[in-house]
Backbone as ProteinMPNN parsed JSONL, in Angstrom:
{"seq_chain_A": "MSTIKRQKSNARLSGVVTYNGIAYLAGLTADNLTVAIKGQTEQILRKIDELLTLAGTDKSRLLSTTIYISDMRLKQQMDEAWLAWIDPQNTPARACVEARLGAPEILVEIMVVASQRE", "coords_chain_A": {"N_chain_A": [[45.209, -37.607, -128.827], [43.235, -35.23, -127.583], [42.368, -31.764, -128.884], [43.026, -28.599, -127.626], [40.436, -25.969, -128.335], [39.939, -22.758, -128.369], [37.765, -19.918, -128.14], [36.358, -16.783, -128.721], [37.963, -14.89, -127.796], [40.463, -12.893, -126.015], [43.165, -10.649, -125.534], [42.895, -11.127, -122.78], [41.383, -13.12, -121.902], [39.652, -16.163, -122.872], [36.308, -16.85, -123.82], [35.168, -19.065, -124.472], [36.512, -22.364, -123.689], [37.148, -25.501, -124.957], [37.935, -28.856, -124.185], [38.494, -31.993, -124.523], [35.418, -32.604, -124.958], [34.346, -31.114, -123.131], [33.133, -28.002, -122.002], [34.339, -25.239, -120.981], [33.55, -22.284, -120.016], [34.062, -18.648, -119.433], [34.178, -16.471, -116.806], [31.026, -14.671, -116.54], [29.81, -11.26, -116.991], [26.915, -8.867, -116.59], [26.122, -6.498, -119.601], [24.911, -4.413, -119.55], [24.714, -2.642, -116.685], [23.288, -1.202, -114.964], [21.06, -1.974, -114.426], [18.759, -4.2, -111.775], [19.835, -7.104, -109.854], [18.556, -9.252, -111.039], [17.903, -8.646, -113.453], [20.677, -8.594, -114.45], [21.195, -10.935, -114.131], [19.628, -12.061, -116.087], [20.639, -11.204, -118.797], [23.453, -12.498, -118.451], [22.814, -14.976, -118.386], [21.694, -15.039, -121.272], [23.828, -14.839, -122.472], [25.35, -17.052, -121.845], [23.897, -18.954, -123.109], [24.261, -18.239, -125.835], [26.916, -18.74, -125.938], [27.158, -21.316, -125.019], [26.191, -22.75, -126.879], [28.105, -21.733, -129.28], [29.922, -23.6, -128.542], [29.079, -26.205, -128.918], [27.093, -27.124, -127.73], [24.561, -27.06, -124.769], [22.303, -25.74, -122.097], [21.075, -27.766, -121.041], [23.04, -29.651, -120.657], [24.956, -28.612, -118.67], [27.48, -29.034, -116.168], [28.611, -28.167, -114.088], [28.357, -25.062, -112.315], [29.123, -21.819, -111.429], [28.212, -19.098, -109.162], [28.713, -15.897, -108.606], [27.796, -13.367, -106.393], [27.246, -10.157, -105.374], [26.241, -9.351, -102.869], [24.435, -11.384, -100.724], [22.328, -10.726, -99.936], [20.834, -10.045, -102.055], [20.2, -12.607, -103.081], [17.836, -14.258, -103.716], [16.633, -12.61, -105.595], [18.023, -13.048, -108.083], [18.08, -15.913, -108.06], [15.533, -15.94, -109.219], [15.564, -15.04, -111.769], [17.317, -17.597, -112.568], [16.271, -19.677, -111.957], [13.914, -19.264, -113.826], [15.438, -19.825, -116.203], [16.749, -22.087, -116.333], [17.289, -25.783, -117.053], [14.64, -27.934, -115.563], [15.21, -30.658, -115.422], [17.632, -30.932, -115.676], [19.654, -29.823, -113.741], [22.409, -28.461, -112.693], [25.599, -29.476, -110.663], [25.786, -26.448, -108.246], [27.544, -23.666, -106.906], [27.099, -20.954, -105.228], [28.55, -18.109, -104.206], [28.893, -14.916, -102.147], [30.83, -12.418, -103.074], [33.643, -9.788, -103.61], [33.285, -8.176, -106.481], [34.496, -7.323, -109.541], [33.602, -4.155, -110.401], [31.911, -2.147, -108.509], [29.205, -2.04, -109.77], [28.774, -4.396, -110.737], [26.767, -6.914, -110.056], [26.605, -10.005, -110.038], [28.385, -12.617, -111.286], [28.914, -15.098, -113.505], [29.909, -18.383, -113.975], [30.353, -21.191, -116.246], [30.435, -25.262, -116.611], [30.38, -27.28, -118.841], [28.964, -30.5, -120.743], [29.813, -31.139, -124.064], [27.863, -31.803, -126.967], [27.417, -35.479, -128.197]], "CA_chain_A": [[45.016, -36.452, -128.132], [42.346, -34.061, -127.825], [42.51, -30.582, -129.299], [41.949, -27.602, -127.252], [39.944, -24.916, -129.08], [39.866, -21.472, -127.596], [36.784, -18.719, -128.927], [36.028, -15.467, -128.314], [39.624, -14.769, -127.106], [41.069, -11.453, -126.297], [44.919, -10.411, -124.72], [42.889, -11.372, -121.076], [41.058, -14.562, -121.647], [38.782, -16.624, -123.595], [35.252, -16.702, -123.523], [34.846, -20.329, -124.407], [37.532, -23.044, -124.095], [36.576, -26.954, -125.365], [38.82, -29.747, -124.27], [37.929, -33.436, -124.301], [34.37, -33.268, -124.81], [33.85, -30.515, -121.908], [33.359, -26.627, -122.487], [34.347, -24.03, -119.895], [33.188, -20.712, -119.726], [34.734, -17.832, -118.487], [33.096, -15.861, -115.563], [30.316, -13.53, -117.288], [28.833, -10.169, -116.183], [26.005, -8.287, -117.679], [26.87, -5.336, -120.352], [24.012, -3.157, -118.825], [25.159, -2.773, -115.212], [22.336, -0.266, -114.585], [19.804, -2.831, -113.979], [19.156, -4.893, -110.678], [20.625, -8.423, -110.327], [17.693, -10.295, -111.956], [17.897, -8.07, -114.853], [21.962, -8.622, -114.823], [21.289, -12.284, -114.576], [18.936, -12.544, -117.413], [21.795, -10.858, -119.502], [24.321, -13.395, -118.591], [22.052, -16.392, -119.027], [21.46, -15.166, -122.217], [25.31, -14.989, -123.284], [25.544, -18.387, -121.473], [23.218, -19.649, -124.104], [25.128, -17.86, -127.118], [28.772, -19.477, -125.591], [27.168, -22.683, -125.291], [25.911, -22.973, -128.804], [29.266, -21.938, -130.047], [30.655, -24.807, -128.078], [28.425, -27.255, -129.376], [26.28, -27.917, -126.36], [23.199, -26.013, -124.415], [22.097, -25.729, -120.925], [20.558, -29.269, -120.325], [24.246, -30.504, -120.862], [25.796, -28.22, -117.509], [27.779, -30.058, -115.261], [28.468, -27.505, -112.725], [27.784, -23.429, -112.214], [29.417, -21.133, -110.034], [27.669, -17.741, -109.231], [29.59, -14.609, -107.071], [27.059, -12.341, -106.313], [28.05, -8.746, -104.501], [25.346, -9.137, -101.802], [23.973, -12.712, -100.554], [20.614, -10.559, -99.529], [19.82, -10.403, -103.458], [20.206, -14.227, -103.955], [16.598, -14.802, -104.098], [16.337, -11.817, -107.055], [19.194, -13.728, -108.779], [17.593, -17.238, -108.399], [14.384, -15.87, -109.898], [16.146, -15.438, -113.309], [18.113, -18.7, -112.848], [15.056, -20.776, -112.03], [13.198, -19.165, -115.412], [16.271, -20.287, -117.376], [17.617, -23.366, -116.234], [16.392, -26.949, -117.622], [14.77, -28.605, -114.33], [15.414, -32.036, -115.545], [19.028, -30.97, -115.967], [20.373, -28.905, -113.262], [24.054, -28.844, -112.426], [25.881, -28.972, -109.582], [26.068, -25.585, -108.086], [27.742, -22.985, -105.927], [26.866, -19.661, -105.175], [28.989, -17.459, -102.909], [29.182, -13.842, -102.242], [32.306, -11.771, -103.518], [33.747, -8.489, -104.017], [33.15, -8.038, -107.815], [35.256, -6.167, -110.45], [33.377, -2.878, -109.977], [30.749, -1.814, -107.49], [27.908, -2.122, -110.385], [28.689, -5.4, -111.176], [26.084, -7.319, -108.999], [26.634, -11.153, -110.083], [29.414, -13.072, -112.2], [28.477, -16.443, -113.443], [30.752, -19.537, -114.613], [29.755, -22.817, -116.123], [31.378, -26.232, -117.384], [29.503, -28.232, -119.808], [29.426, -31.362, -121.851], [29.701, -31.246, -125.404], [26.966, -33.092, -127.621], [28.141, -36.513, -128.404]], "C_chain_A": [[43.815, -35.489, -128.459], [43.007, -32.736, -128.15], [41.898, -29.363, -128.38], [41.823, -26.188, -128.188], [39.671, -23.463, -127.897], [38.914, -20.461, -128.526], [36.373, -17.79, -128.176], [37.137, -14.792, -127.445], [39.818, -13.497, -127.121], [42.516, -11.837, -125.518], [44.403, -10.974, -123.38], [42.483, -12.528, -120.971], [40.052, -14.958, -122.82], [37.401, -16.726, -123.413], [34.609, -18.049, -123.075], [35.987, -21.447, -124.442], [37.107, -24.71, -123.93], [37.793, -27.606, -125.095], [38.193, -31.149, -124.007], [36.593, -33.538, -124.062], [33.835, -32.07, -123.677], [33.92, -29.065, -122.244], [33.333, -25.875, -121.123], [34.215, -22.812, -120.248], [33.394, -19.593, -118.843], [33.647, -17.332, -117.965], [32.405, -14.62, -116.558], [29.525, -12.475, -116.437], [28.179, -9.626, -117.076], [26.811, -6.934, -118.323], [25.95, -4.172, -119.692], [23.946, -3.434, -117.404], [24.183, -1.886, -114.549], [21.204, -0.803, -113.991], [19.889, -3.545, -112.818], [19.447, -6.227, -110.909], [20.09, -9.002, -111.077], [17.898, -9.637, -113.08], [19.563, -8.311, -115.602], [21.762, -10.197, -115.221], [20.85, -12.782, -115.669], [20.122, -12.319, -118.368], [22.73, -11.741, -119.621], [23.944, -14.517, -118.874], [21.993, -16.456, -120.442], [23.04, -15.121, -123.033], [25.752, -16.248, -122.963], [25.36, -19.219, -122.544], [23.838, -19.636, -125.526], [26.469, -18.85, -127.008], [28.569, -20.866, -125.908], [27.022, -23.334, -126.637], [27.158, -22.864, -129.665], [30.073, -23.029, -129.858], [30.077, -26.04, -128.319], [27.668, -28.056, -128.29], [25.397, -26.913, -126.12], [23.135, -26.502, -122.883], [21.75, -26.867, -120.577], [21.928, -30.3, -120.347], [25.057, -29.818, -119.505], [26.107, -29.174, -116.667], [27.707, -29.158, -113.999], [28.496, -25.762, -112.993], [28.392, -22.89, -111.009], [29.195, -19.895, -110.382], [28.369, -17.08, -107.952], [28.315, -13.815, -107.679], [27.466, -11.336, -104.992], [27.702, -8.649, -102.983], [24.27, -10.564, -101.516], [22.257, -12.207, -100.328], [20.041, -10.524, -101.3], [19.873, -11.734, -104.043], [18.815, -14.539, -104.429], [16.194, -14.286, -105.385], [17.188, -12.745, -108.253], [18.737, -15.161, -108.906], [16.227, -17.204, -108.837], [14.523, -15.834, -111.596], [16.9, -17.029, -113.529], [17.33, -19.912, -112.898], [13.967, -20.766, -113.227], [14.128, -19.882, -116.103], [16.573, -21.483, -117.58], [16.63, -24.585, -116.63], [16.001, -27.388, -116.108], [14.834, -29.841, -114.016], [16.859, -32.477, -115.723], [19.907, -30.09, -115.217], [21.636, -29.464, -112.973], [24.368, -28.539, -111.34], [26.46, -27.434, -109.329], [26.626, -24.799, -106.827], [27.478, -21.528, -106.129], [27.209, -18.62, -103.806], [29.078, -15.798, -103.247], [31.022, -13.334, -102.239], [32.366, -10.824, -103.861], [33.96, -8.546, -105.46], [34.182, -7.077, -108.243], [35.138, -4.553, -110.332], [32.114, -3.291, -109.396], [29.245, -2.258, -108.332], [27.891, -3.39, -110.798], [27.808, -6.21, -109.945], [26.154, -9.274, -108.887], [27.566, -11.159, -111.66], [29.017, -14.6, -112.147], [29.62, -17.343, -114.48], [30.271, -20.727, -114.824], [30.897, -23.703, -116.798], [29.968, -26.853, -117.922], [29.623, -29.353, -120.63], [28.931, -30.868, -123.204], [28.576, -32.119, -125.733], [27.676, -33.903, -128.162], [28.094, -36.64, -130.071]], "O_chain_A": [[43.581, -35.086, -129.598], [44.149, -32.549, -127.732], [40.696, -29.106, -128.313], [42.754, -25.516, -128.631], [39.226, -23.508, -126.75], [39.334, -20.215, -129.657], [36.035, -17.97, -127.006], [36.886, -14.195, -126.397], [39.441, -12.839, -128.09], [42.868, -12.924, -125.06], [45.312, -11.371, -122.652], [42.982, -13.225, -120.088], [39.691, -14.108, -123.635], [37.317, -16.639, -122.188], [33.937, -18.317, -122.079], [36.523, -21.402, -125.549], [36.767, -25.124, -122.821], [38.798, -27.134, -125.628], [37.311, -31.227, -123.152], [36.228, -34.318, -123.183], [32.657, -32.256, -123.371], [34.937, -28.81, -122.889], [32.401, -25.941, -120.321], [35.104, -22.362, -120.97], [32.982, -19.561, -117.684], [32.487, -17.518, -118.329], [33.081, -13.809, -117.191], [28.801, -12.718, -115.472], [28.522, -9.696, -118.257], [27.8, -6.407, -117.812], [26.436, -3.085, -119.381], [23.236, -4.326, -116.94], [24.341, -1.86, -113.329], [20.483, -0.217, -113.184], [21.061, -3.734, -112.493], [19.361, -6.642, -112.065], [20.759, -9.476, -111.995], [18.167, -10.459, -113.957], [19.779, -8.26, -116.813], [22.066, -10.663, -116.319], [21.381, -13.719, -116.265], [20.638, -13.362, -118.771], [23.07, -11.995, -120.776], [24.64, -15.204, -119.621], [22.16, -17.532, -121.016], [23.139, -15.424, -124.222], [26.586, -16.717, -123.738], [26.192, -20.019, -122.974], [23.951, -20.621, -126.255], [26.894, -19.564, -127.916], [29.262, -21.56, -126.652], [27.653, -24.218, -127.216], [27.366, -23.642, -130.596], [30.831, -23.456, -130.729], [30.671, -27.018, -127.865], [27.66, -29.267, -128.07], [25.269, -25.971, -126.902], [23.779, -27.47, -122.477], [22.223, -27.128, -119.471], [21.86, -31.504, -120.1], [25.97, -30.567, -119.158], [25.324, -30.068, -116.347], [26.926, -29.343, -113.066], [28.714, -25.413, -114.153], [28.26, -23.324, -109.864], [29.622, -19.384, -111.418], [28.534, -17.489, -106.802], [27.933, -13.656, -108.838], [27.888, -11.711, -103.898], [28.392, -8.15, -102.093], [23.281, -10.642, -102.245], [21.261, -12.916, -100.464], [18.941, -10.961, -101.638], [19.651, -11.991, -105.227], [18.67, -15.074, -105.528], [15.607, -14.971, -106.223], [16.632, -12.977, -109.326], [19.043, -15.679, -109.98], [15.625, -18.276, -108.891], [13.821, -16.409, -112.428], [16.979, -17.514, -114.658], [17.541, -20.904, -113.595], [13.309, -21.739, -113.596], [13.6, -20.771, -116.77], [16.689, -22.009, -118.687], [15.406, -24.467, -116.565], [16.919, -27.264, -115.297], [14.652, -30.312, -112.893], [17.321, -33.611, -115.86], [20.857, -29.571, -115.802], [21.921, -30.661, -112.99], [23.826, -27.601, -110.755], [27.426, -27.064, -109.996], [26.246, -25.189, -105.723], [27.671, -21.003, -107.225], [26.522, -18.391, -102.811], [29.292, -15.403, -104.393], [32.008, -13.76, -101.637], [31.403, -10.427, -104.516], [35.039, -9.075, -105.727], [34.665, -6.202, -107.524], [36.093, -3.786, -110.211], [31.439, -4.299, -109.602], [28.295, -2.726, -107.704], [26.827, -3.669, -111.349], [28.275, -6.069, -108.814], [25.815, -9.838, -107.846], [27.583, -10.389, -112.62], [28.83, -15.24, -111.112], [30.036, -16.927, -115.561], [29.791, -21.4, -113.911], [31.914, -23.276, -117.345], [28.835, -26.835, -117.44], [30.558, -29.223, -121.42], [27.854, -30.305, -123.399], [28.268, -33.057, -124.998], [28.674, -33.455, -128.726], [28.698, -37.55, -130.639]]}, "name": "protein", "num_of_chains": 1, "seq": "MSTIKRQKSNARLSGVVTYNGIAYLAGLTADNLTVAIKGQTEQILRKIDELLTLAGTDKSRLLSTTIYISDMRLKQQMDEAWLAWIDPQNTPARACVEARLGAPEILVEIMVVASQRE"}
């Protein structure tokens, strides 16, 4: 039986949970919310890189991604950061939906699931 491992945890959530060779990342938002959606996305992608490394994997092993944005009119700007970051040879299944996020300043939130290295 595989062990569930929770990392970067607090009373509310775990930043990353690994189980049976899969890494599940929490929904991540930017720390600096004073920047536009592209800047917020870049911050989140750096956080994703850090958590994936902690989980023993990387962006080339992404399986799925869910991106929540506060206004679909901002999608192109978010995609600029995404396309500059993503491994073009290993793109995940992806959904991008408009949602009311936790605070008006939060323009984007991203969740990913990745396979751990073998």
